[in-house]
Backbone as JSON, one array per atom type, in Angstrom:
{
  "sequence": "MQLNDLLPPLGMALLYLGLLCTALSQQKHFRHRHWAGRFNRIGLRTPWMRRFAGTLALLGSAGLLVFSEGWGFGLVLWVMAAAALAASLAWVLSRGD",
  "N": [[14.25, 21.91, -2.12], [11.13, 21.2, -3.39], [7.58, 20.98, -2.77], [6.34, 19.46, -4.74], [8.33, 17.7, -5.47], [8.35, 15.88, -3.42], [5.98, 14.48, -3.55], [5.74, 12.15, -5.38], [7.45, 10.1, -4.07], [6.07, 9.91, -1.62], [3.6, 9.07, -2.54], [4.29, 6.52, -3.53], [5.05, 5.27, -1.14], [2.6, 5.27, 0.23], [1.21, 3.65, -1.52], [2.51, 1.16, -1.21], [1.94, 0.71, 1.52], [-0.84, 0.59, 1.39], [-1.26, -1.69, -0.22], [-0.1, -3.61, 1.44], [-1.71, -3.46, 3.74], [-4.14, -4.28, 2.64], [-3.48, -6.88, 1.81], [-2.92, -8.05, 4.3], [-5.42, -8.07, 5.37], [-6.65, -10.26, 4.43], [-7.7, -13.63, 5.02], [-5.71, -15.65, 4.98], [-3.26, -14.35, 5.45], [-3.69, -12.94, 7.74], [-2.67, -13.34, 10.3], [0.11, -12.95, 10.08], [3.42, -13.47, 11.03], [5.37, -11.41, 11.22], [4.38, -8.89, 10.24], [1.76, -8.6, 11.23], [1.78, -8.09, 13.99], [2.88, -5.53, 14.06], [0.91, -4.02, 12.77], [-1.17, -4.44, 14.55], [-0.27, -3.02, 16.76], [-0.54, -0.36, 15.96], [-3.21, -0.04, 15.92], [-4.74, -1.29, 13.94], [-6.43, -3.79, 14.12], [-8.46, -5.53, 13.25], [-9.69, -7.36, 10.36], [-11.43, -5.8, 8.82], [-10.75, -3.13, 9.49], [-8.12, -3.03, 8.56], [-8.54, -3.47, 5.82], [-10.05, -1.21, 5.14], [-8.24, 0.88, 5.77], [-6.24, 0.2, 3.96], [-7.56, 0.58, 1.5], [-8.06, 3.35, 1.6], [-5.4, 4.26, 1.63], [-4.5, 3.35, -0.88], [-6.17, 4.82, -2.61], [-5.36, 7.39, -1.87], [-2.66, 7.33, -2.66], [-2.9, 7.06, -5.44], [-4.16, 9.46, -6.01], [-2.16, 11.31, -5.22], [-0.09, 10.72, -7.04], [-1.34, 11.29, -9.48], [-1.84, 13.99, -9.1], [0.75, 15.0, -8.96], [2.08, 14.14, -11.3], [0.33, 14.3, -13.43], [-2.68, 13.31, -15.26], [-2.45, 11.19, -17.24], [0.29, 10.08, -17.18], [0.58, 9.79, -14.43], [-1.39, 7.9, -13.65], [-0.62, 5.7, -15.18], [1.93, 5.23, -14.12], [1.15, 4.61, -11.51], [-0.32, 2.22, -11.86], [1.66, 0.52, -12.92], [3.54, 0.51, -10.83], [1.94, -0.54, -8.8], [1.48, -3.14, -9.73], [4.09, -4.21, -9.72], [4.79, -3.93, -7.0], [2.79, -5.48, -5.81], [3.42, -8.04, -6.71], [5.97, -8.42, -5.53], [5.26, -8.17, -2.86], [3.53, -10.33, -2.51], [5.38, -12.4, -2.78], [7.03, -11.93, -0.55], [5.22, -12.22, 1.6], [4.44, -14.87, 1.25], [6.73, -16.26, 1.86], [7.02, -15.84, 4.56], [5.16, -17.25, 6.05]],
  "CA": [[13.33, 20.85, -2.47], [9.77, 21.7, -3.4], [6.55, 20.02, -2.38], [6.08, 18.57, -5.87], [9.37, 16.67, -5.49], [8.09, 14.91, -2.37], [4.73, 13.77, -3.77], [5.89, 10.77, -5.88], [7.87, 9.12, -3.04], [4.99, 9.73, -0.66], [2.6, 8.24, -3.21], [4.78, 5.14, -3.56], [4.96, 4.73, 0.22], [1.19, 4.99, 0.49], [0.84, 2.51, -2.35], [3.0, -0.05, -0.55], [1.18, 0.54, 2.74], [-2.19, 0.16, 1.02], [-1.21, -3.09, -0.65], [0.21, -4.43, 2.61], [-2.92, -3.51, 4.57], [-5.13, -5.1, 1.95], [-3.05, -8.28, 1.87], [-3.04, -8.54, 5.67], [-6.82, -8.21, 5.74], [-7.09, -11.56, 3.95], [-7.65, -14.65, 6.08], [-4.47, -16.42, 4.96], [-2.13, -13.57, 5.96], [-4.14, -12.09, 8.84], [-1.8, -13.51, 11.47], [1.5, -13.04, 9.63], [4.21, -13.31, 12.25], [6.16, -10.19, 11.27], [3.63, -7.65, 9.99], [0.5, -8.49, 11.96], [2.04, -7.44, 15.27], [3.09, -4.1, 13.84], [-0.38, -3.4, 12.5], [-1.95, -4.47, 15.79], [0.21, -1.96, 17.64], [-1.01, 0.96, 15.55], [-4.66, -0.01, 16.02], [-5.43, -1.99, 12.85], [-6.5, -5.14, 14.65], [-9.43, -6.38, 12.57], [-9.56, -7.35, 8.9], [-12.18, -4.67, 8.27], [-9.97, -1.9, 9.67], [-6.97, -3.1, 7.65], [-9.02, -3.31, 4.46], [-10.44, 0.19, 4.99], [-7.01, 1.67, 5.73], [-5.58, -0.12, 2.7], [-8.29, 1.24, 0.42], [-7.77, 4.78, 1.69], [-4.01, 4.49, 1.23], [-4.41, 3.17, -2.32], [-6.78, 5.99, -3.24], [-4.48, 8.54, -1.63], [-1.46, 7.24, -3.48], [-3.28, 7.37, -6.82], [-4.39, 10.91, -6.06], [-0.88, 12.03, -5.16], [0.65, 10.55, -8.29], [-2.05, 12.03, -10.53], [-1.64, 15.4, -8.84], [2.13, 15.42, -9.2], [2.57, 13.78, -12.63], [-0.7, 14.48, -14.45], [-3.59, 12.18, -15.36], [-1.97, 10.06, -18.02], [1.5, 9.46, -16.65], [0.38, 9.44, -13.02], [-2.12, 6.64, -13.53], [0.22, 4.62, -15.73], [2.95, 4.98, -13.11], [0.5, 3.97, -10.37], [-0.65, 0.83, -12.22], [2.9, -0.24, -13.04], [4.1, 0.34, -9.49], [1.06, -1.45, -8.05], [1.73, -4.51, -10.19], [5.41, -4.65, -9.24], [4.76, -4.08, -5.55], [1.92, -6.62, -5.46], [4.18, -9.28, -6.95], [7.01, -8.57, -4.51], [4.6, -8.36, -1.58], [3.07, -11.72, -2.47], [6.55, -13.24, -2.54], [7.48, -11.74, 0.84], [4.25, -12.81, 2.53], [4.42, -16.32, 1.11], [7.93, -16.81, 2.51], [6.98, -15.65, 6.01], [4.19, -18.11, 6.77]],
  "C": [[11.91, 21.38, -2.35], [8.81, 20.58, -3.03], [6.28, 19.01, -3.5], [7.14, 17.47, -6.0], [9.12, 15.57, -4.46], [6.84, 14.07, -2.62], [4.9, 12.37, -4.36], [6.43, 9.77, -4.86], [6.8, 8.87, -1.98], [3.88, 8.88, -1.26], [3.02, 6.79, -3.27], [4.72, 4.5, -2.17], [3.52, 4.4, 0.59], [0.7, 3.8, -0.32], [1.28, 1.2, -1.69], [2.21, -0.33, 0.73], [-0.23, 0.06, 2.44], [-2.23, -1.28, 0.58], [-0.95, -4.03, 0.53], [-1.01, -4.55, 3.52], [-3.98, -4.4, 3.94], [-4.74, -6.57, 2.0], [-3.21, -8.85, 3.28], [-4.47, -8.58, 6.16], [-7.38, -9.55, 5.26], [-6.86, -12.62, 5.02], [-6.31, -15.38, 6.13], [-3.31, -15.67, 5.62], [-2.49, -12.74, 7.18], [-3.23, -12.19, 10.05], [-0.33, -13.69, 11.06], [2.41, -12.66, 10.79], [4.96, -11.99, 12.34], [5.3, -8.94, 11.2], [2.39, -7.51, 10.84], [0.69, -7.8, 13.31], [2.24, -5.95, 15.13], [1.77, -3.39, 13.56], [-1.29, -3.42, 13.72], [-1.55, -3.34, 16.71], [-0.29, -0.58, 17.25], [-2.54, 1.03, 15.47], [-5.42, -0.69, 14.91], [-5.53, -3.47, 13.2], [-7.44, -6.06, 13.87], [-9.22, -6.33, 11.06], [-10.29, -6.16, 8.26], [-11.39, -3.37, 8.36], [-8.77, -1.89, 8.72], [-7.4, -2.9, 6.21], [-9.41, -1.86, 4.18], [-9.21, 1.1, 4.89], [-6.25, 1.44, 4.43], [-6.24, 0.56, 1.52], [-8.03, 2.74, 0.43], [-6.35, 5.1, 1.25], [-3.83, 4.34, -0.28], [-5.02, 4.35, -3.07], [-5.93, 7.24, -3.06], [-3.23, 8.51, -2.48], [-1.77, 7.54, -4.94], [-3.51, 8.86, -6.98], [-3.11, 11.71, -6.05], [-0.11, 11.91, -6.47], [-0.03, 11.28, -9.45], [-1.83, 13.53, -10.34], [-0.23, 15.85, -9.21], [2.58, 15.19, -10.65], [1.57, 14.02, -13.76], [-1.52, 13.2, -14.59], [-2.97, 10.98, -16.06], [-0.79, 9.36, -17.39], [1.33, 9.04, -15.2], [-0.34, 8.12, -12.85], [-1.34, 5.46, -14.1], [1.31, 4.24, -14.72], [2.36, 4.24, -11.91], [0.2, 2.51, -10.68], [0.61, -0.02, -12.31], [3.53, -0.5, -11.67], [3.26, -0.62, -8.66], [1.3, -2.89, -8.45], [3.06, -5.03, -9.65], [5.4, -4.86, -7.73], [3.88, -5.24, -5.11], [2.65, -7.93, -5.65], [5.25, -9.47, -5.87], [6.39, -8.79, -3.13], [4.07, -9.78, -1.44], [4.22, -12.67, -2.2], [7.0, -13.14, -1.08], [6.51, -12.4, 1.83], [4.21, -14.33, 2.42], [5.63, -16.96, 1.79], [7.82, -16.76, 4.01], [6.03, -16.56, 6.75], [4.74, -19.49, 7.02]]
}
C-alpha cells in the first residue's frame, strides 16, 4: 500500500471532522449531548476553537484530495462529499437534540 492510496480516506475523515467541528461551533448544537463531551475532552471547548479546527480540517481535506486526485477531480470529489456529509450530519445532529 502506497501513500497515495491512503490520502483519499484521510481526506474524507478530515472532511467529516471539519464539518462536525463547524456544526458544533454553532449555538444550536454547541451542547450536543453525544459529541460535545468528546470535543471538550480533546480541548475544543469554545465555539471559536471548534470553528478554527473545523476550518483547518476542511482546508486540509481539500488539499489532500487535490494532491491525490488532481485539481479537477479532487475538487469535484470534495464538493460532492461535503454536500453528502453535511446532509447526513444535519440529520444526525437534529435527531440528537
